[in-house]
PyMOL commands that place a pseudoatom at each C-alpha (Angstrom):
pseudoatom trace, name=CA, resn=UNK, resi=1, chain=A, elem=C, hetatm=0, pos=[-0.123, -54.012, 19.000]
pseudoatom trace, name=CA, resn=UNK, resi=2, chain=A, elem=C, hetatm=0, pos=[2.514, -56.079, 17.634]
pseudoatom trace, name=CA, resn=UNK, resi=3, chain=A, elem=C, hetatm=0, pos=[3.994, -58.488, 14.767]
pseudoatom trace, name=CA, resn=UNK, resi=4, chain=A, elem=C, hetatm=0, pos=[2.941, -61.636, 17.148]
pseudoatom trace, name=CA, resn=UNK, resi=5, chain=A, elem=C, hetatm=0, pos=[-0.513, -60.416, 17.973]
pseudoatom trace, name=CA, resn=UNK, resi=6, chain=A, elem=C, hetatm=0, pos=[-1.150, -60.191, 14.519]
pseudoatom trace, name=CA, resn=UNK, resi=7, chain=A, elem=C, hetatm=0, pos=[0.429, -63.187, 13.166]
pseudoatom trace, name=CA, resn=UNK, resi=8, chain=A, elem=C, hetatm=0, pos=[-1.852, -64.741, 15.739]
pseudoatom trace, name=CA, resn=UNK, resi=9, chain=A, elem=C, hetatm=0, pos=[-4.633, -63.393, 15.060]
pseudoatom trace, name=CA, resn=UNK, resi=10, chain=A, elem=C, hetatm=0, pos=[-4.092, -64.416, 10.994]
pseudoatom trace, name=CA, resn=UNK, resi=11, chain=A, elem=C, hetatm=0, pos=[-2.877, -68.132, 11.939]
pseudoatom trace, name=CA, resn=UNK, resi=12, chain=A, elem=C, hetatm=0, pos=[-6.452, -68.039, 14.015]
pseudoatom trace, name=CA, resn=UNK, resi=13, chain=A, elem=C, hetatm=0, pos=[-8.868, -67.150, 10.662]
pseudoatom trace, name=CA, resn=UNK, resi=14, chain=A, elem=C, hetatm=0, pos=[-6.845, -69.542, 8.678]
pseudoatom trace, name=CA, resn=UNK, resi=15, chain=A, elem=C, hetatm=0, pos=[-8.519, -72.251, 10.444]
pseudoatom trace, name=CA, resn=UNK, resi=16, chain=A, elem=C, hetatm=0, pos=[-11.611, -70.349, 10.757]
pseudoatom trace, name=CA, resn=UNK, resi=17, chain=A, elem=C, hetatm=0, pos=[-10.906, -70.210, 6.592]
pseudoatom trace, name=CA, resn=UNK, resi=18, chain=A, elem=C, hetatm=0, pos=[-10.007, -73.922, 6.114]
pseudoatom trace, name=CA, resn=UNK, resi=19, chain=A, elem=C, hetatm=0, pos=[-13.346, -75.048, 8.168]
pseudoatom trace, name=CA, resn=UNK, resi=20, chain=A, elem=C, hetatm=0, pos=[-15.809, -72.068, 6.587]
pseudoatom trace, name=CA, resn=UNK, resi=21, chain=A, elem=C, hetatm=0, pos=[-14.318, -73.174, 3.017]
pseudoatom trace, name=CA, resn=UNK, resi=22, chain=A, elem=C, hetatm=0, pos=[-15.046, -76.966, 3.078]
pseudoatom trace, name=CA, resn=UNK, resi=23, chain=A, elem=C, hetatm=0, pos=[-18.759, -75.685, 5.002]
pseudoatom trace, name=CA, resn=UNK, resi=24, chain=A, elem=C, hetatm=0, pos=[-18.872, -74.047, 1.120]
pseudoatom trace, name=CA, resn=UNK, resi=25, chain=A, elem=C, hetatm=0, pos=[-17.750, -76.372, -0.866]
pseudoatom trace, name=CA, resn=UNK, resi=26, chain=A, elem=C, hetatm=0, pos=[-20.155, -79.407, 0.596]
pseudoatom trace, name=CA, resn=UNK, resi=27, chain=A, elem=C, hetatm=0, pos=[-23.398, -77.140, 0.452]
pseudoatom trace, name=CA, resn=UNK, resi=28, chain=A, elem=C, hetatm=0, pos=[-22.228, -75.820, -3.094]
pseudoatom trace, name=CA, resn=UNK, resi=29, chain=A, elem=C, hetatm=0, pos=[-22.085, -79.411, -4.525]
pseudoatom trace, name=CA, resn=UNK, resi=30, chain=A, elem=C, hetatm=0, pos=[-25.241, -80.439, -2.327]
pseudoatom trace, name=CA, resn=UNK, resi=31, chain=A, elem=C, hetatm=0, pos=[-26.732, -77.785, -4.431]
pseudoatom trace, name=CA, resn=UNK, resi=32, chain=A, elem=C, hetatm=0, pos=[-25.073, -78.541, -8.080]
pseudoatom trace, name=CA, resn=UNK, resi=33, chain=A, elem=C, hetatm=0, pos=[-25.805, -82.816, -7.961]
pseudoatom trace, name=CA, resn=UNK, resi=34, chain=A, elem=C, hetatm=0, pos=[-29.047, -82.883, -4.491]
pseudoatom trace, name=CA, resn=UNK, resi=35, chain=A, elem=C, hetatm=0, pos=[-31.179, -79.876, -5.481]
pseudoatom trace, name=CA, resn=UNK, resi=36, chain=A, elem=C, hetatm=0, pos=[-30.558, -79.399, -9.598]
pseudoatom trace, name=CA, resn=UNK, resi=37, chain=A, elem=C, hetatm=0, pos=[-29.321, -75.981, -9.048]
pseudoatom trace, name=CA, resn=UNK, resi=38, chain=A, elem=C, hetatm=0, pos=[-31.506, -74.792, -6.642]
pseudoatom trace, name=CA, resn=UNK, resi=39, chain=A, elem=C, hetatm=0, pos=[-29.672, -72.313, -4.249]
pseudoatom trace, name=CA, resn=UNK, resi=40, chain=A, elem=C, hetatm=0, pos=[-30.248, -73.182, -0.318]
pseudoatom trace, name=CA, resn=UNK, resi=41, chain=A, elem=C, hetatm=0, pos=[-29.806, -71.582, 3.234]
pseudoatom trace, name=CA, resn=UNK, resi=42, chain=A, elem=C, hetatm=0, pos=[-26.801, -73.416, 3.751]
pseudoatom trace, name=CA, resn=UNK, resi=43, chain=A, elem=C, hetatm=0, pos=[-25.198, -72.565, 0.807]
pseudoatom trace, name=CA, resn=UNK, resi=44, chain=A, elem=C, hetatm=0, pos=[-26.148, -68.303, 0.955]
pseudoatom trace, name=CA, resn=UNK, resi=45, chain=A, elem=C, hetatm=0, pos=[-25.454, -68.580, 4.807]
pseudoatom trace, name=CA, resn=UNK, resi=46, chain=A, elem=C, hetatm=0, pos=[-22.244, -70.517, 4.434]
pseudoatom trace, name=CA, resn=UNK, resi=47, chain=A, elem=C, hetatm=0, pos=[-21.402, -68.463, 1.264]
pseudoatom trace, name=CA, resn=UNK, resi=48, chain=A, elem=C, hetatm=0, pos=[-21.270, -64.714, 3.311]
pseudoatom trace, name=CA, resn=UNK, resi=49, chain=A, elem=C, hetatm=0, pos=[-19.760, -66.325, 6.012]
pseudoatom trace, name=CA, resn=UNK, resi=50, chain=A, elem=C, hetatm=0, pos=[-16.856, -68.017, 4.411]
pseudoatom trace, name=CA, resn=UNK, resi=51, chain=A, elem=C, hetatm=0, pos=[-16.705, -63.998, 2.254]
pseudoatom trace, name=CA, resn=UNK, resi=52, chain=A, elem=C, hetatm=0, pos=[-16.609, -62.260, 5.702]
pseudoatom trace, name=CA, resn=UNK, resi=53, chain=A, elem=C, hetatm=0, pos=[-13.566, -65.090, 6.536]
pseudoatom trace, name=CA, resn=UNK, resi=54, chain=A, elem=C, hetatm=0, pos=[-12.044, -64.429, 3.472]
pseudoatom trace, name=CA, resn=UNK, resi=55, chain=A, elem=C, hetatm=0, pos=[-12.085, -60.308, 4.151]
pseudoatom trace, name=CA, resn=UNK, resi=56, chain=A, elem=C, hetatm=0, pos=[-10.837, -60.229, 7.301]
pseudoatom trace, name=CA, resn=UNK, resi=57, chain=A, elem=C, hetatm=0, pos=[-7.487, -62.807, 6.769]
pseudoatom trace, name=CA, resn=UNK, resi=58, chain=A, elem=C, hetatm=0, pos=[-6.671, -60.748, 4.159]
pseudoatom trace, name=CA, resn=UNK, resi=59, chain=A, elem=C, hetatm=0, pos=[-7.186, -57.228, 6.213]
pseudoatom trace, name=CA, resn=UNK, resi=60, chain=A, elem=C, hetatm=0, pos=[-4.914, -58.815, 9.296]
pseudoatom trace, name=CA, resn=UNK, resi=61, chain=A, elem=C, hetatm=0, pos=[-2.818, -59.610, 6.507]
pseudoatom trace, name=CA, resn=UNK, resi=62, chain=A, elem=C, hetatm=0, pos=[-2.432, -57.229, 4.700]
pseudoatom trace, name=CA, resn=UNK, resi=63, chain=A, elem=C, hetatm=0, pos=[-1.988, -54.633, 7.985]
pseudoatom trace, name=CA, resn=UNK, resi=64, chain=A, elem=C, hetatm=0, pos=[0.922, -57.329, 9.207]
pseudoatom trace, name=CA, resn=UNK, resi=65, chain=A, elem=C, hetatm=0, pos=[2.761, -57.179, 5.677]
pseudoatom trace, name=CA, resn=UNK, resi=66, chain=A, elem=C, hetatm=0, pos=[2.546, -53.288, 5.349]
pseudoatom trace, name=CA, resn=UNK, resi=67, chain=A, elem=C, hetatm=0, pos=[3.421, -51.407, 8.847]
pseudoatom trace, name=CA, resn=UNK, resi=68, chain=A, elem=C, hetatm=0, pos=[5.075, -54.311, 11.028]
pseudoatom trace, name=CA, resn=UNK, resi=69, chain=A, elem=C, hetatm=0, pos=[6.379, -56.852, 9.708]
pseudoatom trace, name=CA, resn=UNK, resi=70, chain=A, elem=C, hetatm=0, pos=[10.373, -56.631, 10.086]
pseudoatom trace, name=CA, resn=UNK, resi=71, chain=A, elem=C, hetatm=0, pos=[10.860, -59.641, 7.319]
pseudoatom trace, name=CA, resn=UNK, resi=72, chain=A, elem=C, hetatm=0, pos=[9.387, -57.405, 4.226]
pseudoatom trace, name=CA, resn=UNK, resi=73, chain=A, elem=C, hetatm=0, pos=[10.777, -54.544, 4.575]
pseudoatom trace, name=CA, resn=UNK, resi=74, chain=A, elem=C, hetatm=0, pos=[14.491, -55.940, 4.523]
pseudoatom trace, name=CA, resn=UNK, resi=75, chain=A, elem=C, hetatm=0, pos=[13.363, -57.943, 2.051]
pseudoatom trace, name=CA, resn=UNK, resi=76, chain=A, elem=C, hetatm=0, pos=[12.300, -54.547, 0.027]
pseudoatom trace, name=CA, resn=UNK, resi=77, chain=A, elem=C, hetatm=0, pos=[15.316, -52.803, 1.220]
pseudoatom trace, name=CA, resn=UNK, resi=78, chain=A, elem=C, hetatm=0, pos=[17.746, -55.624, 0.353]
pseudoatom trace, name=CA, resn=UNK, resi=79, chain=A, elem=C, hetatm=0, pos=[16.494, -56.251, -3.556]
pseudoatom trace, name=CA, resn=UNK, resi=80, chain=A, elem=C, hetatm=0, pos=[15.704, -59.956, -2.308]
pseudoatom trace, name=CA, resn=UNK, resi=81, chain=A, elem=C, hetatm=0, pos=[12.102, -59.627, -2.349]
pseudoatom trace, name=CA, resn=UNK, resi=82, chain=A, elem=C, hetatm=0, pos=[11.867, -60.884, -5.952]
pseudoatom trace, name=CA, resn=UNK, resi=83, chain=A, elem=C, hetatm=0, pos=[14.920, -62.565, -5.743]
pseudoatom trace, name=CA, resn=UNK, resi=84, chain=A, elem=C, hetatm=0, pos=[14.135, -65.349, -3.169]
pseudoatom trace, name=CA, resn=UNK, resi=85, chain=A, elem=C, hetatm=0, pos=[11.715, -67.687, -4.028]
pseudoatom trace, name=CA, resn=UNK, resi=86, chain=A, elem=C, hetatm=0, pos=[10.441, -68.372, -0.607]
pseudoatom trace, name=CA, resn=UNK, resi=87, chain=A, elem=C, hetatm=0, pos=[10.333, -64.426, 0.156]
pseudoatom trace, name=CA, resn=UNK, resi=88, chain=A, elem=C, hetatm=0, pos=[9.003, -64.004, -3.320]
pseudoatom trace, name=CA, resn=UNK, resi=89, chain=A, elem=C, hetatm=0, pos=[6.381, -66.592, -2.534]
pseudoatom trace, name=CA, resn=UNK, resi=90, chain=A, elem=C, hetatm=0, pos=[5.517, -65.130, 1.788]
pseudoatom trace, name=CA, resn=UNK, resi=91, chain=A, elem=C, hetatm=0, pos=[5.571, -61.745, 0.497]
pseudoatom trace, name=CA, resn=UNK, resi=92, chain=A, elem=C, hetatm=0, pos=[4.279, -61.409, -3.071]
pseudoatom trace, name=CA, resn=UNK, resi=93, chain=A, elem=C, hetatm=0, pos=[2.343, -64.611, -4.071]
pseudoatom trace, name=CA, resn=UNK, resi=94, chain=A, elem=C, hetatm=0, pos=[0.134, -65.964, -1.198]
pseudoatom trace, name=CA, resn=UNK, resi=95, chain=A, elem=C, hetatm=0, pos=[-1.110, -62.022, -0.492]
pseudoatom trace, name=CA, resn=UNK, resi=96, chain=A, elem=C, hetatm=0, pos=[-1.858, -61.581, -4.656]
pseudoatom trace, name=CA, resn=UNK, resi=97, chain=A, elem=C, hetatm=0, pos=[-3.502, -65.238, -4.978]
pseudoatom trace, name=CA, resn=UNK, resi=98, chain=A, elem=C, hetatm=0, pos=[-5.607, -64.927, -1.477]
pseudoatom trace, name=CA, resn=UNK, resi=99, chain=A, elem=C, hetatm=0, pos=[-6.879, -61.262, -3.010]
pseudoatom trace, name=CA, resn=UNK, resi=100, chain=A, elem=C, hetatm=0, pos=[-7.873, -62.249, -5.801]
pseudoatom trace, name=CA, resn=UNK, resi=101, chain=A, elem=C, hetatm=0, pos=[-10.063, -65.156, -4.047]
pseudoatom trace, name=CA, resn=UNK, resi=102, chain=A, elem=C, hetatm=0, pos=[-11.630, -63.289, -2.359]
pseudoatom trace, name=CA, resn=UNK, resi=103, chain=A, elem=C, hetatm=0, pos=[-12.827, -60.561, -4.911]
pseudoatom trace, name=CA, resn=UNK, resi=104, chain=A, elem=C, hetatm=0, pos=[-13.866, -64.815, -6.609]
pseudoatom trace, name=CA, resn=UNK, resi=105, chain=A, elem=C, hetatm=0, pos=[-15.885, -64.740, -3.385]
pseudoatom trace, name=CA, resn=UNK, resi=106, chain=A, elem=C, hetatm=0, pos=[-17.414, -61.660, -3.370]
pseudoatom trace, name=CA, resn=UNK, resi=107, chain=A, elem=C, hetatm=0, pos=[-18.447, -61.449, -6.765]
pseudoatom trace, name=CA, resn=UNK, resi=108, chain=A, elem=C, hetatm=0, pos=[-19.826, -65.522, -5.967]
pseudoatom trace, name=CA, resn=UNK, resi=109, chain=A, elem=C, hetatm=0, pos=[-21.981, -64.070, -3.148]
pseudoatom trace, name=CA, resn=UNK, resi=110, chain=A, elem=C, hetatm=0, pos=[-23.334, -61.225, -4.900]
pseudoatom trace, name=CA, resn=UNK, resi=111, chain=A, elem=C, hetatm=0, pos=[-24.678, -63.690, -7.707]
pseudoatom trace, name=CA, resn=UNK, resi=112, chain=A, elem=C, hetatm=0, pos=[-25.525, -65.939, -4.802]
pseudoatom trace, name=CA, resn=UNK, resi=113, chain=A, elem=C, hetatm=0, pos=[-27.728, -63.769, -2.620]
pseudoatom trace, name=CA, resn=UNK, resi=114, chain=A, elem=C, hetatm=0, pos=[-29.397, -62.272, -5.688]
pseudoatom trace, name=CA, resn=UNK, resi=115, chain=A, elem=C, hetatm=0, pos=[-30.394, -65.629, -7.628]
pseudoatom trace, name=CA, resn=UNK, resi=116, chain=A, elem=C, hetatm=0, pos=[-32.413, -68.855, -7.080]
pseudoatom trace, name=CA, resn=UNK, resi=117, chain=A, elem=C, hetatm=0, pos=[-31.051, -71.242, -9.374]
pseudoatom trace, name=CA, resn=UNK, resi=118, chain=A, elem=C, hetatm=0, pos=[-27.287, -71.311, -9.137]
pseudoatom trace, name=CA, resn=UNK, resi=119, chain=A, elem=C, hetatm=0, pos=[-25.292, -70.740, -12.417]
pseudoatom trace, name=CA, resn=UNK, resi=120, chain=A, elem=C, hetatm=0, pos=[-22.212, -73.284, -13.952]
pseudoatom trace, name=CA, resn=UNK, resi=121, chain=A, elem=C, hetatm=0, pos=[-19.782, -69.437, -14.713]
pseudoatom trace, name=CA, resn=UNK, resi=122, chain=A, elem=C, hetatm=0, pos=[-20.477, -68.898, -10.721]
pseudoatom trace, name=CA, resn=UNK, resi=123, chain=A, elem=C, hetatm=0, pos=[-19.555, -72.499, -9.729]
pseudoatom trace, name=CA, resn=UNK, resi=124, chain=A, elem=C, hetatm=0, pos=[-16.765, -72.497, -11.856]
pseudoatom trace, name=CA, resn=UNK, resi=125, chain=A, elem=C, hetatm=0, pos=[-15.924, -68.728, -10.061]
pseudoatom trace, name=CA, resn=UNK, resi=126, chain=A, elem=C, hetatm=0, pos=[-16.046, -70.747, -6.850]
pseudoatom trace, name=CA, resn=UNK, resi=127, chain=A, elem=C, hetatm=0, pos=[-13.882, -73.218, -7.617]
pseudoatom trace, name=CA, resn=UNK, resi=128, chain=A, elem=C, hetatm=0, pos=[-11.385, -71.125, -8.762]
pseudoatom trace, name=CA, resn=UNK, resi=129, chain=A, elem=C, hetatm=0, pos=[-11.390, -69.113, -5.833]
pseudoatom trace, name=CA, resn=UNK, resi=130, chain=A, elem=C, hetatm=0, pos=[-11.164, -72.233, -3.914]
pseudoatom trace, name=CA, resn=UNK, resi=131, chain=A, elem=C, hetatm=0, pos=[-8.525, -73.333, -5.865]
pseudoatom trace, name=CA, resn=UNK, resi=132, chain=A, elem=C, hetatm=0, pos=[-6.468, -70.234, -5.919]
pseudoatom trace, name=CA, resn=UNK, resi=133, chain=A, elem=C, hetatm=0, pos=[-6.254, -70.403, -1.353]
pseudoatom trace, name=CA, resn=UNK, resi=134, chain=A, elem=C, hetatm=0, pos=[-5.373, -73.816, -1.564]
pseudoatom trace, name=CA, resn=UNK, resi=135, chain=A, elem=C, hetatm=0, pos=[-3.176, -73.314, -3.837]
pseudoatom trace, name=CA, resn=UNK, resi=136, chain=A, elem=C, hetatm=0, pos=[-1.508, -70.069, -2.032]
pseudoatom trace, name=CA, resn=UNK, resi=137, chain=A, elem=C, hetatm=0, pos=[-2.062, -71.338, 1.670]
pseudoatom trace, name=CA, resn=UNK, resi=138, chain=A, elem=C, hetatm=0, pos=[0.554, -71.065, 3.405]
pseudoatom trace, name=CA, resn=UNK, resi=139, chain=A, elem=C, hetatm=0, pos=[0.680, -75.744, 4.896]
pseudoatom trace, name=CA, resn=UNK, resi=140, chain=A, elem=C, hetatm=0, pos=[3.589, -75.710, 6.020]
pseudoatom trace, name=CA, resn=UNK, resi=141, chain=A, elem=C, hetatm=0, pos=[3.507, -72.440, 8.486]
pseudoatom trace, name=CA, resn=UNK, resi=142, chain=A, elem=C, hetatm=0, pos=[-0.156, -73.555, 9.730]
pseudoatom trace, name=CA, resn=UNK, resi=143, chain=A, elem=C, hetatm=0, pos=[0.337, -77.392, 9.869]
pseudoatom trace, name=CA, resn=UNK, resi=144, chain=A, elem=C, hetatm=0, pos=[4.368, -76.696, 11.703]
pseudoatom trace, name=CA, resn=UNK, resi=145, chain=A, elem=C, hetatm=0, pos=[5.511, -78.966, 8.474]
for i in range(1, 145): cmd.bond("trace and resi %d" % i, "trace and resi %d" % (i + 1))
show_as sticks, trace
zoom trace
């Protein structure tokens, strides 16, 4: 495997994460407003698939970062990793925020899987995970801006 293959896989899963997150948000809002808190089968499945895609993406990203990324190694060796804003965002803030979002989604998935009714604390946790993911998402790299 090489860096370009890992990068393409990472970008491909980013599209899947956007799609799964959109379905998850719609299912979450439908459960919150439409079914007065009752957890539907769509919400359970969308939470599960969003979590699976997040974990796969995180695994690909971490392997790519620590084993294949020439930019990370060069930035770390030169001492510029935390001094340069672009390098810090790419190699520190983005992975950290995405891992935290994946952990939050894992907790939300567990809670939704084992209950029949949606609670406000789970909704807040899910929205925090989505907000964190949207903040740390590499929009310019994915859509070429």
